[in-house]
KOLVEXGU-990133 format. One record per atom (N, C-alpha, C): residue number from 0; residue in three letters; atom name; x, y, z. Coordinates in steps of 0.1 Angstrom, whole numbers, plus 5000, padded with zeros to 4 digits. Each point is the difference from the previous one (the first is absolute). Layout:
N
[NUM, 'ala', 'CA', [X, Y, Z]]
...
END
This chain:
151
[0, 'met', 'N', [5407, 8494, 6682]]
[0, 'met', 'CA', [5010, 5002, 5011]]
[0, 'met', 'C', [5005, 4987, 5005]]
[1, 'arg', 'N', [4991, 4991, 5002]]
[1, 'arg', 'CA', [5004, 4987, 5006]]
[1, 'arg', 'C', [5009, 4993, 4990]]
[2, 'asp', 'N', [4998, 5001, 4987]]
[2, 'asp', 'CA', [5009, 4994, 4990]]
[2, 'asp', 'C', [5014, 5006, 5001]]
[3, 'val', 'N', [5001, 5013, 5003]]
[3, 'val', 'CA', [5013, 5007, 5001]]
[3, 'val', 'C', [5007, 4995, 5012]]
[4, 'ile', 'N', [4993, 4998, 5011]]
[4, 'ile', 'CA', [5006, 4995, 5012]]
[4, 'ile', 'C', [5005, 4986, 4998]]
[5, 'met', 'N', [4992, 4992, 4993]]
[5, 'met', 'CA', [5004, 4986, 4998]]
[5, 'met', 'C', [5012, 4999, 4991]]
[6, 'asp', 'N', [5000, 5009, 4989]]
[6, 'asp', 'CA', [5012, 5000, 4991]]
[6, 'asp', 'C', [5013, 5004, 5008]]
[7, 'arg', 'N', [4998, 5010, 5009]]
[7, 'arg', 'CA', [5012, 5005, 5008]]
[7, 'arg', 'C', [5004, 4988, 5009]]
[8, 'ser', 'N', [4990, 4994, 5006]]
[8, 'ser', 'CA', [5003, 4989, 5009]]
[8, 'ser', 'C', [5008, 4989, 4993]]
[9, 'leu', 'N', [4995, 4996, 4988]]
[9, 'leu', 'CA', [5007, 4990, 4992]]
[9, 'leu', 'C', [5014, 5004, 4996]]
[10, 'asp', 'N', [5001, 5013, 4997]]
[10, 'asp', 'CA', [5014, 5005, 4996]]
[10, 'asp', 'C', [5009, 4999, 5012]]
[11, 'leu', 'N', [4995, 5004, 5012]]
[11, 'leu', 'CA', [5008, 4999, 5012]]
[11, 'leu', 'C', [5004, 4986, 5003]]
[12, 'trp', 'N', [4991, 4990, 4999]]
[12, 'trp', 'CA', [5004, 4986, 5002]]
[12, 'trp', 'C', [5010, 4995, 4990]]
[13, 'lys', 'N', [4998, 5005, 4987]]
[13, 'lys', 'CA', [5010, 4996, 4990]]
[13, 'lys', 'C', [5014, 5006, 5004]]
[14, 'his', 'N', [5000, 5012, 5004]]
[14, 'his', 'CA', [5013, 5006, 5004]]
[14, 'his', 'C', [5006, 4993, 5012]]
[15, 'ile', 'N', [4992, 4997, 5010]]
[15, 'ile', 'CA', [5005, 4992, 5012]]
[15, 'ile', 'C', [5005, 4987, 4995]]
[16, 'gly', 'N', [4994, 4993, 4991]]
[16, 'gly', 'CA', [5004, 4987, 4995]]
[16, 'gly', 'C', [5013, 5001, 4993]]
[17, 'ala', 'N', [5002, 5011, 4992]]
[17, 'ala', 'CA', [5012, 5002, 4993]]
[17, 'ala', 'C', [5012, 5003, 5009]]
[18, 'val', 'N', [4997, 5008, 5011]]
[18, 'val', 'CA', [5010, 5003, 5010]]
[18, 'val', 'C', [5005, 4987, 5007]]
[19, 'arg', 'N', [4990, 4992, 5003]]
[19, 'arg', 'CA', [5003, 4987, 5007]]
[19, 'arg', 'C', [5009, 4991, 4991]]
[20, 'arg', 'N', [4996, 4999, 4987]]
[20, 'arg', 'CA', [5007, 4992, 4991]]
[20, 'arg', 'C', [5015, 5006, 4998]]
[21, 'gly', 'N', [5001, 5013, 5000]]
[21, 'gly', 'CA', [5013, 5006, 4999]]
[21, 'gly', 'C', [5008, 4997, 5013]]
[22, 'ala', 'N', [4994, 5000, 5011]]
[22, 'ala', 'CA', [5007, 4998, 5013]]
[22, 'ala', 'C', [5005, 4985, 5000]]
[23, 'val', 'N', [4991, 4991, 4996]]
[23, 'val', 'CA', [5003, 4986, 4999]]
[23, 'val', 'C', [5012, 4998, 4990]]
[24, 'leu', 'N', [5000, 5007, 4989]]
[24, 'leu', 'CA', [5010, 4998, 4991]]
[24, 'leu', 'C', [5014, 5005, 5006]]
[25, 'val', 'N', [5000, 5011, 5007]]
[25, 'val', 'CA', [5012, 5005, 5006]]
[25, 'val', 'C', [5005, 4990, 5011]]
[26, 'val', 'N', [4991, 4994, 5008]]
[26, 'val', 'CA', [5004, 4990, 5010]]
[26, 'val', 'C', [5006, 4988, 4993]]
[27, 'val', 'N', [4994, 4995, 4989]]
[27, 'val', 'CA', [5005, 4989, 4993]]
[27, 'val', 'C', [5014, 5003, 4994]]
[28, 'leu', 'N', [5001, 5012, 4994]]
[28, 'leu', 'CA', [5013, 5003, 4995]]
[28, 'leu', 'C', [5011, 5001, 5011]]
[29, 'val', 'N', [4997, 5006, 5011]]
[29, 'val', 'CA', [5009, 5000, 5011]]
[29, 'val', 'C', [5004, 4986, 5005]]
[30, 'cys', 'N', [4990, 4991, 5001]]
[30, 'cys', 'CA', [5003, 4986, 5004]]
[30, 'cys', 'C', [5009, 4994, 4990]]
[31, 'leu', 'N', [4997, 5002, 4987]]
[31, 'leu', 'CA', [5009, 4994, 4989]]
[31, 'leu', 'C', [5014, 5005, 5001]]
[32, 'ala', 'N', [5002, 5013, 5003]]
[32, 'ala', 'CA', [5013, 5006, 5001]]
[32, 'ala', 'C', [5007, 4994, 5012]]
[33, 'val', 'N', [4994, 4999, 5011]]
[33, 'val', 'CA', [5006, 4994, 5012]]
[33, 'val', 'C', [5004, 4985, 4997]]
[34, 'ala', 'N', [4991, 4993, 4994]]
[34, 'ala', 'CA', [5003, 4986, 4996]]
[34, 'ala', 'C', [5012, 4999, 4991]]
[35, 'ala', 'N', [5001, 5009, 4990]]
[35, 'ala', 'CA', [5011, 5000, 4991]]
[35, 'ala', 'C', [5013, 5003, 5007]]
[36, 'ala', 'N', [4999, 5010, 5009]]
[36, 'ala', 'CA', [5012, 5003, 5008]]
[36, 'ala', 'C', [5005, 4988, 5008]]
[37, 'met', 'N', [4991, 4993, 5007]]
[37, 'met', 'CA', [5003, 4989, 5008]]
[37, 'met', 'C', [5006, 4989, 4991]]
[38, 'phe', 'N', [4995, 4998, 4988]]
[38, 'phe', 'CA', [5005, 4990, 4991]]
[38, 'phe', 'C', [5014, 5003, 4996]]
[39, 'val', 'N', [5003, 5013, 4997]]
[39, 'val', 'CA', [5013, 5004, 4996]]
[39, 'val', 'C', [5010, 4998, 5012]]
[40, 'val', 'N', [4996, 5003, 5012]]
[40, 'val', 'CA', [5009, 4998, 5011]]
[40, 'val', 'C', [5003, 4985, 5002]]
[41, 'leu', 'N', [4989, 4991, 4999]]
[41, 'leu', 'CA', [5003, 4986, 5001]]
[41, 'leu', 'C', [5009, 4995, 4989]]
[42, 'val', 'N', [4999, 5004, 4988]]
[42, 'val', 'CA', [5008, 4996, 4989]]
[42, 'val', 'C', [5015, 5004, 5003]]
[43, 'lys', 'N', [5002, 5013, 5005]]
[43, 'lys', 'CA', [5013, 5004, 5003]]
[43, 'lys', 'C', [5006, 4992, 5012]]
[44, 'leu', 'N', [4992, 4997, 5010]]
[44, 'leu', 'CA', [5005, 4992, 5011]]
[44, 'leu', 'C', [5004, 4986, 4995]]
[45, 'ala', 'N', [4992, 4994, 4991]]
[45, 'ala', 'CA', [5004, 4987, 4995]]
[45, 'ala', 'C', [5013, 5001, 4992]]
[46, 'ala', 'N', [5001, 5010, 4992]]
[46, 'ala', 'CA', [5013, 5002, 4992]]
[46, 'ala', 'C', [5012, 5002, 5009]]
[47, 'thr', 'N', [4998, 5008, 5011]]
[47, 'thr', 'CA', [5011, 5002, 5009]]
[47, 'thr', 'C', [5004, 4987, 5007]]
[48, 'gly', 'N', [4990, 4993, 5004]]
[48, 'gly', 'CA', [5002, 4987, 5007]]
[48, 'gly', 'C', [5008, 4990, 4991]]
[49, 'arg', 'N', [4996, 5000, 4988]]
[49, 'arg', 'CA', [5007, 4991, 4990]]
[49, 'arg', 'C', [5014, 5004, 4998]]
[50, 'gln', 'N', [5002, 5013, 4999]]
[50, 'gln', 'CA', [5014, 5005, 4998]]
[50, 'gln', 'C', [5009, 4997, 5012]]
[51, 'ser', 'N', [4994, 5002, 5012]]
[51, 'ser', 'CA', [5007, 4997, 5013]]
[51, 'ser', 'C', [5004, 4985, 5000]]
[52, 'met', 'N', [4990, 4992, 4997]]
[52, 'met', 'CA', [5003, 4985, 5000]]
[52, 'met', 'C', [5011, 4997, 4990]]
[53, 'gln', 'N', [5000, 5006, 4988]]
[53, 'gln', 'CA', [5010, 4997, 4990]]
[53, 'gln', 'C', [5014, 5005, 5005]]
[54, 'thr', 'N', [5000, 5011, 5006]]
[54, 'thr', 'CA', [5013, 5006, 5005]]
[54, 'thr', 'C', [5005, 4990, 5011]]
[55, 'gln', 'N', [4991, 4995, 5009]]
[55, 'gln', 'CA', [5005, 4991, 5010]]
[55, 'gln', 'C', [5006, 4987, 4994]]
[56, 'cys', 'N', [4993, 4995, 4990]]
[56, 'cys', 'CA', [5005, 4988, 4993]]
[56, 'cys', 'C', [5014, 5003, 4994]]
[57, 'trp', 'N', [5001, 5012, 4994]]
[57, 'trp', 'CA', [5013, 5004, 4994]]
[57, 'trp', 'C', [5011, 5001, 5010]]
[58, 'arg', 'N', [4996, 5006, 5012]]
[58, 'arg', 'CA', [5010, 5001, 5011]]
[58, 'arg', 'C', [5005, 4987, 5005]]
[59, 'met', 'N', [4991, 4990, 5001]]
[59, 'met', 'CA', [5004, 4987, 5005]]
[59, 'met', 'C', [5009, 4993, 4989]]
[60, 'gln', 'N', [4997, 5002, 4987]]
[60, 'gln', 'CA', [5008, 4994, 4990]]
[60, 'gln', 'C', [5014, 5006, 5000]]
[61, 'ala', 'N', [5001, 5013, 5001]]
[61, 'ala', 'CA', [5012, 5007, 5000]]
[61, 'ala', 'C', [5009, 4996, 5012]]
[62, 'gln', 'N', [4994, 4997, 5012]]
[62, 'gln', 'CA', [5007, 4996, 5011]]
[62, 'gln', 'C', [5006, 4986, 4998]]
[63, 'trp', 'N', [4992, 4991, 4994]]
[63, 'trp', 'CA', [5004, 4987, 4997]]
[63, 'trp', 'C', [5012, 5000, 4990]]
[64, 'leu', 'N', [4999, 5009, 4990]]
[64, 'leu', 'CA', [5010, 5001, 4990]]
[64, 'leu', 'C', [5013, 5005, 5007]]
[65, 'ala', 'N', [4999, 5009, 5009]]
[65, 'ala', 'CA', [5012, 5005, 5007]]
[65, 'ala', 'C', [5006, 4989, 5008]]
[66, 'glu', 'N', [4992, 4992, 5007]]
[66, 'glu', 'CA', [5006, 4989, 5007]]
[66, 'glu', 'C', [5007, 4990, 4991]]
[67, 'ser', 'N', [4993, 4997, 4989]]
[67, 'ser', 'CA', [5007, 4991, 4990]]
[67, 'ser', 'C', [5013, 5006, 4995]]
[68, 'gly', 'N', [5000, 5013, 4998]]
[68, 'gly', 'CA', [5012, 5007, 4995]]
[68, 'gly', 'C', [5012, 4998, 5011]]
[69, 'leu', 'N', [4996, 5001, 5013]]
[69, 'leu', 'CA', [5010, 4998, 5010]]
[69, 'leu', 'C', [5006, 4986, 5000]]
[70, 'glu', 'N', [4991, 4990, 4998]]
[70, 'glu', 'CA', [5004, 4986, 4999]]
[70, 'glu', 'C', [5008, 4998, 4988]]
[71, 'arg', 'N', [4996, 5005, 4989]]
[71, 'arg', 'CA', [5008, 4999, 4987]]
[71, 'arg', 'C', [5014, 5005, 5002]]
[72, 'ala', 'N', [5001, 5012, 5006]]
[72, 'ala', 'CA', [5013, 5006, 5002]]
[72, 'ala', 'C', [5009, 4992, 5009]]
[73, 'ala', 'N', [4994, 4994, 5011]]
[73, 'ala', 'CA', [5007, 4992, 5009]]
[73, 'ala', 'C', [5005, 4987, 4993]]
[74, 'ala', 'N', [4992, 4995, 4992]]
[74, 'ala', 'CA', [5004, 4988, 4992]]
[74, 'ala', 'C', [5011, 5003, 4990]]
[75, 'arg', 'N', [4999, 5011, 4993]]
[75, 'arg', 'CA', [5010, 5004, 4991]]
[75, 'arg', 'C', [5013, 5003, 5007]]
[76, 'leu', 'N', [5000, 5007, 5012]]
[76, 'leu', 'CA', [5012, 5003, 5007]]
[76, 'leu', 'C', [5007, 4987, 5005]]
[77, 'ala', 'N', [4992, 4990, 5004]]
[77, 'ala', 'CA', [5005, 4987, 5004]]
[77, 'ala', 'C', [5008, 4994, 4989]]
[78, 'ala', 'N', [4995, 5001, 4987]]
[78, 'ala', 'CA', [5006, 4994, 4989]]
[78, 'ala', 'C', [5012, 5009, 4995]]
[79, 'asp', 'N', [4999, 5013, 5001]]
[79, 'asp', 'CA', [5010, 5009, 4995]]
[79, 'asp', 'C', [5001, 5013, 5009]]
[80, 'ala', 'N', [5011, 5000, 5007]]
[80, 'ala', 'CA', [5002, 5012, 5009]]
[80, 'ala', 'C', [5001, 5013, 4993]]
[81, 'glu', 'N', [5002, 5000, 4987]]
[81, 'glu', 'CA', [5002, 5012, 4993]]
[81, 'glu', 'C', [4987, 5006, 4994]]
[82, 'tyr', 'N', [4989, 4993, 5003]]
[82, 'tyr', 'CA', [4987, 5004, 4995]]
[82, 'tyr', 'C', [4997, 5014, 5006]]
[83, 'thr', 'N', [4996, 5010, 4991]]
[83, 'thr', 'CA', [4997, 5013, 5005]]
[83, 'thr', 'C', [4986, 5005, 4997]]
[84, 'asn', 'N', [4995, 4998, 4988]]
[84, 'asn', 'CA', [4986, 5005, 4998]]
[84, 'asn', 'C', [4994, 4993, 4989]]
[85, 'glu', 'N', [4986, 5002, 4999]]
[85, 'glu', 'CA', [4992, 4994, 4990]]
[85, 'glu', 'C', [4987, 5006, 5000]]
[86, 'thr', 'N', [4994, 5001, 4988]]
[86, 'thr', 'CA', [4986, 5003, 4998]]
[86, 'thr', 'C', [4992, 4988, 4996]]
[87, 'trp', 'N', [4992, 4995, 5008]]
[87, 'trp', 'CA', [4992, 4988, 4998]]
[87, 'trp', 'C', [4986, 5003, 4996]]
[88, 'thr', 'N', [4996, 4997, 4988]]
[88, 'thr', 'CA', [4987, 5002, 4995]]
[88, 'thr', 'C', [4992, 4987, 5000]]
[89, 'ile', 'N', [4989, 5000, 5006]]
[89, 'ile', 'CA', [4992, 4988, 5001]]
[89, 'ile', 'C', [4987, 5002, 4992]]
[90, 'ala', 'N', [4998, 4991, 4990]]
[90, 'ala', 'CA', [4988, 5001, 4991]]
[90, 'ala', 'C', [4987, 4998, 5008]]
[91, 'ala', 'N', [4990, 5005, 4994]]
[91, 'ala', 'CA', [4986, 4999, 5007]]
[91, 'ala', 'C', [4997, 4985, 5001]]
[92, 'glu', 'N', [5003, 4992, 4990]]
[92, 'glu', 'CA', [4997, 4986, 5000]]
[92, 'glu', 'C', [5007, 4993, 5011]]
[93, 'glu', 'N', [5012, 5004, 5003]]
[93, 'glu', 'CA', [5007, 4993, 5011]]
[93, 'glu', 'C', [4994, 5004, 5014]]
[94, 'leu', 'N', [4994, 5012, 5001]]
[94, 'leu', 'CA', [4994, 5004, 5012]]
[94, 'leu', 'C', [4985, 4995, 5001]]
[95, 'gly', 'N', [4995, 4994, 4989]]
[95, 'gly', 'CA', [4986, 4995, 5001]]
[95, 'gly', 'C', [4990, 5012, 5000]]
[96, 'gly', 'N', [5004, 5011, 4994]]
[96, 'gly', 'CA', [4990, 5011, 5000]]
[96, 'gly', 'C', [5000, 5007, 4986]]
[97, 'asp', 'N', [4996, 5012, 5000]]
[97, 'asp', 'CA', [4999, 5008, 4988]]
[97, 'asp', 'C', [5010, 5011, 4998]]
[98, 'ala', 'N', [5010, 5000, 5010]]
[98, 'ala', 'CA', [5010, 5011, 4999]]
[98, 'ala', 'C', [5014, 4994, 5004]]
[99, 'ala', 'N', [5010, 5006, 4994]]
[99, 'ala', 'CA', [5014, 4996, 5002]]
[99, 'ala', 'C', [5005, 5008, 5012]]
[100, 'gly', 'N', [5011, 4995, 5006]]
[100, 'gly', 'CA', [5006, 5007, 5011]]
[100, 'gly', 'C', [5015, 5001, 4997]]
[101, 'val', 'N', [5006, 5010, 5007]]
[101, 'val', 'CA', [5015, 5001, 4998]]
[101, 'val', 'C', [5006, 5002, 5014]]
[102, 'val', 'N', [5012, 4994, 5002]]
[102, 'val', 'CA', [5008, 5001, 5012]]
[102, 'val', 'C', [5014, 5005, 4996]]
[103, 'arg', 'N', [5004, 5011, 5006]]
[103, 'arg', 'CA', [5014, 5004, 4999]]
[103, 'arg', 'C', [5008, 4997, 5012]]
[104, 'ile', 'N', [5011, 4992, 4998]]
[104, 'ile', 'CA', [5008, 4995, 5011]]
[104, 'ile', 'C', [5013, 5007, 4999]]
[105, 'arg', 'N', [5005, 5004, 5012]]
[105, 'arg', 'CA', [5013, 5006, 5001]]
[105, 'arg', 'C', [5007, 4994, 5012]]
[106, 'ala', 'N', [5013, 4995, 4998]]
[106, 'ala', 'CA', [5008, 4995, 5011]]
[106, 'ala', 'C', [5013, 5008, 5001]]
[107, 'glu', 'N', [5002, 5006, 5011]]
[107, 'glu', 'CA', [5012, 5008, 5003]]
[107, 'glu', 'C', [5008, 4995, 5011]]
[108, 'ala', 'N', [5013, 5002, 5000]]
[108, 'ala', 'CA', [5009, 4996, 5010]]
[108, 'ala', 'C', [4996, 5008, 5013]]
[109, 'val', 'N', [5001, 4994, 5011]]
[109, 'val', 'CA', [4998, 5007, 5013]]
[109, 'val', 'C', [5014, 5005, 5004]]
[110, 'ala', 'N', [5001, 5013, 5004]]
[110, 'ala', 'CA', [5013, 5006, 5004]]
[110, 'ala', 'C', [5006, 4992, 5011]]
[111, 'asp', 'N', [5013, 4997, 4999]]
[111, 'asp', 'CA', [5008, 4993, 5010]]
[111, 'asp', 'C', [4995, 4986, 5003]]
[112, 'gln', 'N', [4992, 4994, 4991]]
[112, 'gln', 'CA', [4995, 4987, 5002]]
[112, 'gln', 'C', [5000, 4993, 4986]]
[113, 'pro', 'N', [5012, 4995, 4996]]
[113, 'pro', 'CA', [5001, 4995, 4986]]
[113, 'pro', 'C', [4992, 4988, 4997]]
[114, 'asn', 'N', [4995, 4993, 5010]]
[114, 'asn', 'CA', [4992, 4988, 4998]]
[114, 'asn', 'C', [4985, 5002, 5002]]
[115, 'arg', 'N', [4996, 5013, 4999]]
[115, 'arg', 'CA', [4986, 5003, 5001]]
[115, 'arg', 'C', [4996, 5009, 4989]]
[116, 'arg', 'N', [4987, 4999, 4996]]
[116, 'arg', 'CA', [4995, 5008, 4989]]
[116, 'arg', 'C', [4986, 5005, 5005]]
[117, 'leu', 'N', [4998, 5013, 4997]]
[117, 'leu', 'CA', [4987, 5006, 5003]]
[117, 'leu', 'C', [4992, 4999, 4987]]
[118, 'val', 'N', [4989, 4992, 5001]]
[118, 'val', 'CA', [4992, 4997, 4988]]
[118, 'val', 'C', [4987, 5009, 5002]]
[119, 'ser', 'N', [4998, 5008, 4989]]
[119, 'ser', 'CA', [4988, 5009, 5000]]
[119, 'ser', 'C', [4992, 4995, 4988]]
[120, 'val', 'N', [4987, 4999, 5002]]
[120, 'val', 'CA', [4991, 4997, 4989]]
[120, 'val', 'C', [4989, 5010, 4999]]
[121, 'glu', 'N', [4995, 5003, 4988]]
[121, 'glu', 'CA', [4989, 5009, 4997]]
[121, 'glu', 'C', [4991, 4992, 4991]]
[122, 'ala', 'N', [4988, 4997, 5005]]
[122, 'ala', 'CA', [4991, 4992, 4992]]
[122, 'ala', 'C', [4988, 5009, 4996]]
[123, 'asp', 'N', [4996, 5000, 4987]]
[123, 'asp', 'CA', [4989, 5007, 4995]]
[123, 'asp', 'C', [4990, 4990, 4994]]
[124, 'tyr', 'N', [4987, 5002, 5004]]
[124, 'tyr', 'CA', [4989, 4992, 4995]]
[124, 'tyr', 'C', [4988, 5009, 4999]]
[125, 'pro', 'N', [4994, 5000, 4988]]
[125, 'pro', 'CA', [5005, 4995, 4987]]
[125, 'pro', 'C', [5011, 5008, 4995]]
[126, 'asp', 'N', [5006, 4995, 4990]]
[126, 'asp', 'CA', [5011, 5007, 4993]]
[126, 'asp', 'C', [4995, 5011, 4991]]
[127, 'asp', 'N', [4996, 5011, 5007]]
[127, 'asp', 'CA', [4994, 5012, 4993]]
[127, 'asp', 'C', [5006, 5012, 5006]]
[128, 'pro', 'N', [5004, 5010, 4991]]
[128, 'pro', 'CA', [5007, 5012, 5006]]
[128, 'pro', 'C', [4991, 5009, 5009]]
[129, 'gln', 'N', [4987, 4999, 4998]]
[129, 'gln', 'CA', [4991, 5009, 5008]]
[129, 'gln', 'C', [4992, 4992, 5010]]
[130, 'his', 'N', [4993, 4990, 4996]]
[130, 'his', 'CA', [4991, 4992, 5009]]
[130, 'his', 'C', [5006, 4988, 5005]]
[131, 'arg', 'N', [5006, 5001, 5011]]
[131, 'arg', 'CA', [5008, 4988, 5006]]
[131, 'arg', 'C', [5001, 5002, 5015]]
[132, 'val', 'N', [5004, 4989, 5006]]
[132, 'val', 'CA', [5004, 5000, 5014]]
[132, 'val', 'C', [5015, 4996, 5001]]
[133, 'arg', 'N', [5007, 5008, 5008]]
[133, 'arg', 'CA', [5015, 4997, 5001]]
[133, 'arg', 'C', [5003, 4996, 5015]]
[134, 'cys', 'N', [5008, 4989, 5001]]
[134, 'cys', 'CA', [5004, 4995, 5013]]
[134, 'cys', 'C', [5015, 4999, 5000]]
[135, 'asn', 'N', [5006, 5006, 5010]]
[135, 'asn', 'CA', [5015, 5000, 5002]]
[135, 'asn', 'C', [5003, 4992, 5012]]
[136, 'lys', 'N', [5011, 4991, 4999]]
[136, 'lys', 'CA', [5004, 4992, 5012]]
[136, 'lys', 'C', [5015, 4999, 4999]]
[137, 'gln', 'N', [5006, 4998, 5012]]
[137, 'gln', 'CA', [5015, 4998, 5000]]
[137, 'gln', 'C', [5003, 4989, 5010]]
[138, 'ile', 'N', [5011, 4993, 4998]]
[138, 'ile', 'CA', [5006, 4991, 5009]]
[138, 'ile', 'C', [5015, 5000, 4999]]
[139, 'val', 'N', [5007, 4995, 5010]]
[139, 'val', 'CA', [5014, 4998, 4999]]
[139, 'val', 'C', [5003, 4985, 4998]]
[140, 'val', 'N', [5008, 4996, 4990]]
[140, 'val', 'CA', [5002, 4986, 4997]]
[140, 'val', 'C', [5015, 4997, 5003]]
[141, 'asp', 'N', [5003, 4989, 5006]]
[141, 'asp', 'CA', [5014, 4996, 5002]]
[141, 'asp', 'C', [5004, 4993, 4987]]
[142, 'val', 'N', [5012, 5003, 4995]]
[142, 'val', 'CA', [5005, 4995, 4988]]
[142, 'val', 'C', [5013, 4992, 5004]]
[143, 'his', 'N', [5001, 4988, 4996]]
[143, 'his', 'CA', [5012, 4992, 5002]]
[143, 'his', 'C', [5007, 4998, 4988]]
[144, 'arg', 'N', [5012, 5007, 4999]]
[144, 'arg', 'CA', [5008, 4999, 4988]]
[144, 'arg', 'C', [5008, 4987, 5000]]
[145, 'thr', 'N', [5001, 4994, 4989]]
[145, 'thr', 'CA', [5008, 4988, 4999]]
[145, 'thr', 'C', [5014, 5003, 4994]]
[146, 'ile', 'N', [5009, 4994, 5006]]
[146, 'ile', 'CA', [5014, 5001, 4995]]
[146, 'ile', 'C', [5005, 4986, 4996]]
[147, 'gly', 'N', [5003, 4999, 4988]]
[147, 'gly', 'CA', [5005, 4987, 4995]]
[147, 'gly', 'C', [4990, 4989, 5002]]
[148, 'gly', 'N', [4987, 5003, 5000]]
[148, 'gly', 'CA', [4990, 4990, 5001]]
[148, 'gly', 'C', [4996, 4996, 5014]]
[149, 'thr', 'N', [5006, 5006, 5010]]
[149, 'thr', 'CA', [4996, 4997, 5014]]
[149, 'thr', 'C', [4996, 5013, 5007]]
[150, 'leu', 'N', [4993, 4998, 5010]]
[150, 'leu', 'CA', [4995, 5012, 5008]]
[150, 'leu', 'C', [5010, 5005, 5009]]
END
């Protein structure tokens, strides 16, 4: 009888040990799942931060390209009052980066003001149909027409 009680006692301890090991395994698996979820969230945050920084850099480059487009149009109008429009493509090498930019310039006469032009620019950086930043700017430029070589 004593051997039977001892056998049952050992079986009970083996069962309790198995349950504990099973519980520990469940706790470990839950901890691994939580750690994996945290890792995924951190990776997504890093990717989002990188994309945000890249977009900000593109926005600054597009703004500078738009400003350059306005200056280019003003210079062209100073040289030729009949200047009307242009698409200016800037190679990546000229920008010192890995992407090209494009600036569309339009100069229109201002109603009832023959010596003024409304200059509109639209700058895209990078020059990509889907992934880009666009900046639009406008100014009014005074144009001095020459008659017979004099102002």
